[in-house]
Every structure is written in structure tokens, then in C-alpha cells.
C-alpha positions in Angstrom: 19.5 128.8 -69.6 16.7 126.2 -70.0 15.5 126.9 -66.5 15.2 130.6 -67.2 13.3 129.9 -70.5 10.9 127.5 -68.7 10.4 130.1 -66.0 9.6 132.8 -68.5 7.1 130.5 -70.3 5.4 129.7 -67.0 5.1 133.4 -66.2 3.2 134.1 -69.5 -0.5 134.9 -69.4 -1.4 131.8 -71.5 0.7 129.4 -69.4 -2.1 128.4 -67.0 -4.8 127.8 -69.7 -2.2 125.8 -71.7 -1.3 123.7 -68.7 -4.9 123.2 -67.9 -5.7 122.1 -71.4 -2.7 119.7 -71.4 -3.9 118.2 -68.1 -7.5 117.7 -69.6 -6.0 116.0 -72.7 -3.9 113.8 -70.6 -6.9 112.8 -68.5 -9.0 112.1 -71.6 -6.2 110.0 -73.2 -5.7 108.1 -70.0 -9.4 107.4 -69.6 -9.8 106.3 -73.2 -6.7 104.0 -72.8 -8.2 102.6 -69.6 -11.5 101.8 -71.2 -10.0 100.3 -74.3 -7.7 98.1 -72.2 -10.7 97.0 -70.1 -12.6 96.1 -73.3 -9.7 94.3 -74.8 -9.1 92.3 -71.7 -12.8 91.4 -71.5 -12.6 90.1 -75.1 -9.6 88.1 -74.2 -11.3 86.6 -71.2 -14.4 85.9 -73.4 -12.2 84.1 -76.0 -10.6 82.0 -73.3 -14.0 81.1 -71.9 -15.2 80.3 -75.5 -12.2 78.0 -76.1 -12.8 76.2 -72.9 -16.5 75.9 -73.6 -15.9 74.8 -77.2 -13.5 72.0 -76.0 -16.0 70.9 -73.3 -18.9 71.1 -75.9 -17.0 68.9 -78.3 -16.2 66.6 -75.5 -19.9 66.4 -74.5 -21.1 65.8 -78.1 -18.4 63.1 -78.4 -19.6 61.6 -75.2 -23.2 61.7 -76.4 -22.2 60.0 -79.7 -20.2 57.4 -77.9 -23.1 56.6 -75.5 -25.5 56.5 -78.4 -23.2 54.1 -80.3 -22.7 51.9 -77.3 -26.5 51.8 -76.6 -27.3 50.8 -80.1 -24.6 48.2 -80.4 -25.3 46.6 -76.9 -28.8 47.6 -76.1 -27.9 48.4 -72.5 -30.1 51.2 -71.0 -27.2 52.4 -68.8 -25.6 54.1 -71.7 -28.6 56.3 -72.2 -28.0 57.8 -68.8 -24.6 59.0 -70.0 -26.3 60.2 -73.2 -28.9 62.2 -71.3 -26.3 63.7 -68.9 -24.2 65.0 -71.9 -27.3 66.5 -73.6 -28.4 68.2 -70.3 -25.0 69.8 -69.7 -24.4 70.8 -73.4 -26.6 74.0 -73.7 -25.0 75.6 -70.7 -21.5 74.8 -71.8 -22.0 76.0 -75.4 -23.6 79.3 -74.4 -20.3 81.2 -73.9 -18.9 79.9 -77.2 -22.0 80.8 -79.1 -22.2 84.3 -77.6 -18.5 85.0 -78.4 -18.9 83.6 -82.0 -22.1 85.7 -82.5 -20.3 89.0 -81.6 -21.8 92.2 -83.1 -21.2 91.8 -86.9 -23.6 90.2 -89.3 -20.9 87.9 -90.6 -20.2 86.6 -87.1 -23.9 86.2 -86.4 -24.2 84.1 -89.6 -21.4 81.9 -88.3 -23.1 81.5 -85.0 -26.3 80.3 -86.7 -24.4 77.9 -88.9 -22.6 76.4 -85.9 -25.9 76.1 -84.1 -27.5 74.3 -87.0 -24.6 71.9 -87.2 -24.9 71.1 -83.5 -28.7 70.8 -83.7 -28.3 68.6 -86.8 -25.8 66.2 -85.2 -27.9 65.9 -82.0 -31.0 65.3 -84.1 -29.1 62.5 -85.9 -28.3 60.9 -82.6 -31.8 61.2 -81.4 -33.2 59.7 -84.6 -31.0 56.7 -84.4 -32.0 56.1 -80.8 -35.6 56.4 -81.8 -35.2 53.8 -84.6 -33.6 51.5 -82.2 -36.4 51.8 -79.7 -39.0 51.2 -82.4 -37.5 47.9 -83.1 -35.7 48.9 -86.2 -32.3 47.9 -84.8 -30.8 46.9 -88.1 -31.5 50.3 -89.6 -30.2 52.0 -86.4 -27.0 49.9 -86.5 -26.5 50.6 -90.2 -26.8 54.4 -89.5 -24.2 54.1 -86.8 -21.8 52.1 -88.9 -21.9 54.5 -91.9 -19.6 57.4 -92.4 -22.4 59.9 -92.1 -21.9 60.5 -88.4 -18.2 60.7 -88.7 -18.5 63.3 -91.5 -21.0 65.3 -89.4 -18.6 65.4 -86.4 -15.8 66.5 -88.7 -17.8 69.3 -90.1 -18.8 70.3 -86.6 -15.1 70.4 -85.5 -14.2 72.5 -88.5 -17.1 74.9 -87.7 -15.8 75.2 -84.2 -12.3 75.8 -85.4 -13.4 78.4 -88.0 -15.5 80.3 -85.4 -12.7 80.4 -82.9 -10.2 81.3 -85.6 -12.3 84.3 -86.4 -12.5 85.2 -82.8 -8.7 84.8 -82.4 -8.2 87.1 -85.4 -10.4 89.7 -83.7 -8.6 89.1 -80.4 -5.2 89.5 -82.2 -6.3 92.9 -83.5 -7.5 93.9 -80.0 -4.2 92.7 -78.5 -2.2 94.9 -81.0 -4.5 97.8 -80.1 -4.0 97.1 -76.4 -0.2 97.2 -76.8 -0.5 100.4 -78.8 -2.8 101.9 -76.1 -0.4 100.8 -73.3 2.5 102.3 -75.3 0.7 105.5 -75.7 -0.2 105.6 -72.0 3.4 104.9 -71.2 4.6 107.8 -73.2 1.9 110.0 -71.8 2.9 109.0 -68.2 6.6 109.6 -69.0 5.9 113.0 -70.5 3.7 113.9 -67.7 6.2 112.7 -65.1 9.0 114.7 -66.8 6.9 117.8 -67.1 5.8 117.5 -63.4 9.4 117.0 -62.4 10.5 120.0 -64.4 7.7 122.1 -63.0 8.4 120.9 -59.5 12.1 121.8 -60.0 11.3 125.2 -61.2 8.8 125.7 -58.4 11.3 124.5 -55.7 14.0 126.6 -57.3 11.8 129.6 -57.3 10.9 129.0 -53.6 14.5 128.7 -52.7 15.3 131.9 -54.7 12.4 133.7 -52.9 13.7 132.4 -49.5 17.2 133.5 -50.3 16.0 136.9 -51.4 13.8 137.2 -48.3 16.7 136.2 -46.1 18.9 138.8 -47.9 16.3 141.4 -47.4 15.9 140.4 -43.8 19.6 140.6 -43.1 19.7 143.9 -45.0 16.8 145.3 -42.9 18.4 144.0 -39.7 21.7 145.6 -40.6 19.9 148.9 -41.5 18.0 148.8 -38.2 21.2 148.1 -36.3 22.9 151.0 -38.2 20.0 153.3 -37.5 19.9 152.2 -33.8 23.6 152.9 -33.5 23.1 156.3 -35.1 20.3 157.0 -32.7 22.4 156.0 -29.8 25.2 158.2 -31.0 22.8 161.0 -31.5 21.3 160.5 -28.1 24.8 160.5 -26.6 25.7 163.6 -28.5 22.5 165.3 -27.4 23.1 164.4 -23.8 26.7 165.5 -24.0 25.6 168.8 -25.6 22.9 169.3 -23.0 25.4 168.7 -20.2 27.9 171.0 -21.8 25.1 173.7 -22.1 24.1 173.1 -18.5 27.7 173.5 -17.4 28.0 176.7 -19.5 24.8 178.1 -18.0 26.0 177.1 -14.5 29.3 178.8 -15.0 27.6 181.9 -16.3 25.2 182.0 -13.4 28.1 181.4 -10.9 30.4 183.9 -12.4 28.2 186.7 -13.7 25.0 186.5 -11.6 27.0 185.4 -8.5 29.4 188.3 -8.8 26.4 190.7 -9.3 24.5 189.4 -6.3 27.6 189.5 -4.1 28.3 193.1 -5.1 24.7 194.0 -4.3 25.1 192.4 -0.9 28.4 194.2 -0.2 26.8 197.5 -1.1 23.9 196.9 1.2 26.3 196.1 4.0 28.1 199.4 3.4 24.8 201.2 3.3 23.9 199.8 6.7 27.0 201.3 8.2 26.1 204.8 7.0 25.6 207.1 10.1 22.3 208.8 10.9 20.4 206.4 8.5 16.7 206.6 9.4 15.1 203.5 10.9 12.7 203.0 7.9 15.6 203.0 5.6 17.5 200.4 7.8 14.5 198.2 7.7 14.2 198.5 3.9 17.9 197.7 3.6 17.5 194.6 5.8 14.5 193.5 3.7 16.5 193.9 0.4 19.4 192.1 2.0 17.1 189.1 2.8 15.8 189.1 -0.8 19.4 189.1 -2.1 20.2 186.1 0.2 17.2 184.3 -1.2 18.4 185.0 -4.7 21.9 183.7 -3.9 20.3 180.5 -2.5 18.1 180.1 -5.5 21.1 180.7 -7.8 23.0 177.9 -5.9 20.1 175.5 -6.3 19.7 176.2 -10.0 23.5 175.7 -10.5 23.4 172.5 -8.5 20.6 171.2 -10.7 22.3 172.2 -13.8 25.7 170.8 -12.8 26.1 168.8 -9.6 29.2 170.4 -8.1 29.2 167.7 -5.4 30.0 165.1 -8.1 33.2 166.9 -8.9 34.1 167.8 -5.4 33.0 164.8 -3.3 32.8 161.9 -5.8 29.9 159.6 -7.0 29.2 157.8 -3.8 28.9 160.8 -1.5 27.0 162.7 -4.2 24.4 159.9 -4.4 24.1 159.8 -0.6 23.4 163.5 -0.5 20.9 163.2 -3.4 19.1 160.3 -1.6 19.0 162.4 1.7 17.5 165.4 -0.1 15.0 163.0 -1.9 14.0 161.5 1.4 13.3 164.9 2.9 11.3 165.9 -0.1 9.3 162.6 -0.2 8.8 162.2 3.5 9.7 158.5 3.2 13.0 156.8 3.9 15.4 156.2 1.1 17.6 153.2 1.9 21.1 153.2 0.3 23.5 150.4 -0.6 26.2 152.4 -2.3 29.7 151.0 -2.8 32.5 153.6 -3.0 33.6 153.5 -6.7 35.9 155.5 -8.9 34.6 155.6 -12.5 34.9 157.6 -15.6 33.5 161.1 -15.4 30.8 160.4 -18.1 29.7 157.2 -16.5 29.5 158.8 -13.1 27.4 161.6 -14.5 25.1 159.1 -16.3 24.6 157.1 -13.0 23.9 160.3 -11.1 21.3 161.5 -13.6 19.7 158.1 -13.7 19.2 158.1 -9.9 18.1 161.7 -10.0 15.5 161.1 -12.7 14.3 157.9 -11.0 13.8 159.6 -7.7 12.0 162.4 -9.4 9.6 159.9 -11.0 9.1 158.3 -7.5 8.2 161.7 -6.1 5.7 162.4 -9.0 4.0 159.1 -9.6 5.0 156.2 -7.3 3.2 157.0 -4.0 5.8 154.8 -2.3 6.5 154.1 1.3 10.0 152.7 0.9 12.7 153.5 -1.7 16.1 151.7 -2.1 19.1 152.9 -4.1 21.8 150.4 -4.9 25.3 150.9 -6.5 27.9 148.1 -6.7 30.5 146.6 -9.1 29.8 143.3 -10.9 32.9 141.5 -9.9 36.2 142.2 -8.2 38.1 143.3 -11.2 38.7 147.1 -11.5 37.3 147.0 -15.1 34.2 145.0 -14.2 30.8 146.7 -15.0 28.8 148.4 -12.4 25.1 148.0 -11.5 22.9 150.8 -10.3 19.2 150.3 -9.3 16.4 152.3 -7.8 13.5 150.3 -6.4 10.2 151.4 -4.8 7.1 149.8 -3.4 4.7 152.2 -5.0 1.7 151.8 -7.3 3.7 150.6 -10.3 2.6 150.5 -13.9 2.5 148.3 -17.0 5.7 148.8 -19.0 4.0 147.5 -22.2 1.5 150.4 -22.2 2.7 153.7 -23.5 1.6 156.7 -21.5 2.3 160.2 -20.6 5.5 160.8 -18.6 7.6 158.0 -20.1 10.0 160.3 -22.0 12.2 160.4 -18.9 12.6 156.6 -19.0 13.3 156.7 -22.7 15.9 159.4 -22.2 17.6 157.4 -19.4 17.6 154.3 -21.6 19.2 156.1 -24.6 21.7 157.8 -22.3 22.8 154.5 -20.7 23.0 152.7 -24.1 25.0 155.6 -25.6 27.7 154.7 -23.0 27.6 151.0 -23.9 25.2 149.9 -21.1 21.8 148.3 -20.8 18.8 149.5 -18.8 15.7 147.5 -17.8 12.5 148.7 -16.2 10.5 146.1 -14.2 7.1 147.0 -12.9 3.7 145.5 -12.1 0.6 147.5 -11.2 0.4 147.5 -7.4 3.8 145.9 -6.8 6.2 148.8 -7.3 8.9 149.6 -9.9 12.6 148.7 -10.3 14.8 150.7 -12.6 18.2 149.0 -13.1 21.1 149.7 -15.4 24.5 148.1 -16.0 27.3 150.2 -17.4 31.0 149.7 -18.1 33.5 151.3 -15.7 34.5 153.8 -18.3 32.7 155.3 -21.2 
């Protein structure tokens, strides 16, 4: 139910602009969170550097004070070296602390100036004391060192450092809280985006699978429909071939019975007319001429009947009928027709199909092949009585490209449908300039 609702929403017109707007908002939030996090981390690093610098600065001021005290109390110049080294390092060490304390607010900048004044004042006190000692005013210098003024000054300096860093820590604490909030927001945004992406991916994959299943169902349905239509076409082709053969047989019988009887009666009448006494010579010649025409008509009738319905197939069988057919074809072609015909007893429909296939192939050879050698083969595929049979007609003529449709291919298509209607298969192998081979394999019975 949820999946259907999501799919309906995604199919709405406003779905794409809405998704695009959501993606832009997510990018903006993510970029803002990233920049805020970088800023907060920078502040944290600055605070850490300031703390380290403050500790080192206090240490250097303390070292300078200790060196100053030791110089005044002992008068040894070596302590001034430590004093000068501390003063030389102090500005570079204090710079990060003063920059952090200054910040951007006016209050922080005031704190920075107060801290700077305290540092400058303390260093000025140390320098003044050393100057008094060098001027020979050693008692005044020692008195200044032994008083509580320097200690109080250092205490104020430490408190100033502590206050400045405390303010910075407060700012950092607020930034830390803001950073945690930003990370939490980014976490939720990433979670929502991940869940939304997973849901969209699931719907997309499910839709793809549904489309694939629907396409497969359509494909199977189309294949089944094509197979059904193919079977119907084969049955129709078989029915048409059967109807054509039946019509041929009917016409052959009519020609044999009616026209044959009529021509025979005419010939008998002519023979009686020739025996009439005192028949003039011109009349006898005319009777002989008519008798020859009748004989030609009888021969023509026999050829037509034989073409319509091969009587040799019923009287002599398939093998002898094919042999006679090949001999007639060789005489018509003027080239030898080799035969490799195995004596077989098959179903009547199968024998008629094989005979017509060889007859049509030899007709094509005569019309198109320009061959010098033709071979007709008929044999059984195996030793079992129910094994399929193979028939082939091969020539060495001009050949053709089977992939190119052209005029005169309807005979091949008719042979193919006729063979397939009896449960067989037919192949045509040909190459331009290398001859043609028509081969079919059929069951022993239809």
C-alpha cells in the first residue's frame, strides 16, 4: 500500500520539482553545516593555541622577572642574558593569545588592550629596576624588587590572562554547542536523505522489475501468438496443398474419363471411316490427318493428366517414379541427373510431398540454374522403419543469395510450407557461383 502511494506521488507532475527543491535545500544545509563546523573547529584550535601561548607567555614573563631579580641581587651579568632571551621570545609567543582575546567584538578588543597594558607595564617595571641598578642606585633597585609591587603586578597579569581565556572559553563553549547542533542536524539530514534515497531506489528497482516482468510476459505472449499463427499458417498451407492435389486429381479424372472417352470415340469413328469402300483419296488423306491430330490430343491429355496427378506414383511407387522423373528432367535439361534413391515405402501424403519437392526443384534447375550436373538423393535417416527420410536436390549452377528476396521464390516458399505442414523441415543452401542444394527431412508418415 505504501509502495503504491509513493509510486503515485512520484508520478505526479510536481514530483520532480519537489525532489529537485529538496535536493537543493539538503545541499544548502549540508554546506552551511560544513562551513559552521570548519569555523568552530578553527576557533577551538585558536583557543588551544592561545592557552598554550598564554602559558608560555606567563612562563617567559616569570623567567624575565626571575632573571631581573637574580641580576639585581647578585649583580652577575649572565642573568641579563636570560632576561634578554625571554623578552625577545615574548612578543612572538603572545601574538596568538592577543589575537584570540581581541576577537571581533568591542568588549573583547578592550580586554585585549587591558592585557597588553598590563604586560607592557610589568615589563616596564622590570626595565626600570634594571636601569636603576645600572645607574648605581642599587639600594633603590633592591628595595623595588623586595616590595610587594612586583608580586601584585604579576597577580593582576595572571588574573587578566585567566579572564581573557575564560571569555574565550565561553565563546568556544557556545560554538561547541552550536557545532553539536549542526552535526546533529547534518546527521538527521543524512538519515532522511539516505532513507529517501533507499525508498526511491526500492521503488525504481521494483518498477524496473515490474517492467521486465511485463515485458517478459508480453514477449512470451507474442511468441505464443506467433507460434499459434505459424501453426495456423502451416495447417492452412497443408489444407491448401491437399485441396489443390484433390482438385488436380478431380481434373485428372475428368480429363481421363470424359475427354479420354471422347477422343477414343473420335479415333474409333475415324478408323471406321477409313474402312468405307470407294472413299476418295483426298478424303482418306484428310481422315489420316485428323487421326494424327487426335493422337496428338490423346498424348497431350496424358501429359496433362500426368502433371496433374502422377499416375506412376500410384502404380510404380516413389523410387521408380523419382527415377522416371529424373530421366525426363535429364532429357529436358540436356545434362546428366545423377540419382541416389533408396527404395522406400512411405505414407501416401509424404511420398506425394517428396515427389512434388523434387519436381519443383528440377523445374527451378531448368529455369534458373544453368547447371552442368544435378544430383537427386533419397534415403532414410537410420535403420528403423519409422526413422525420418531425407531428400535433396543439388546442382552446380549459378546459385543465388537466399537472404535476398527476388522473383521466382514463391516455389521455394510453397515447398517449405508443404514440408512443414507434414511435420518436416526444409533448408535451402546456396552461394552465388557455387550452386544450390535444396534438402528436406520428413517423417515416414504424415
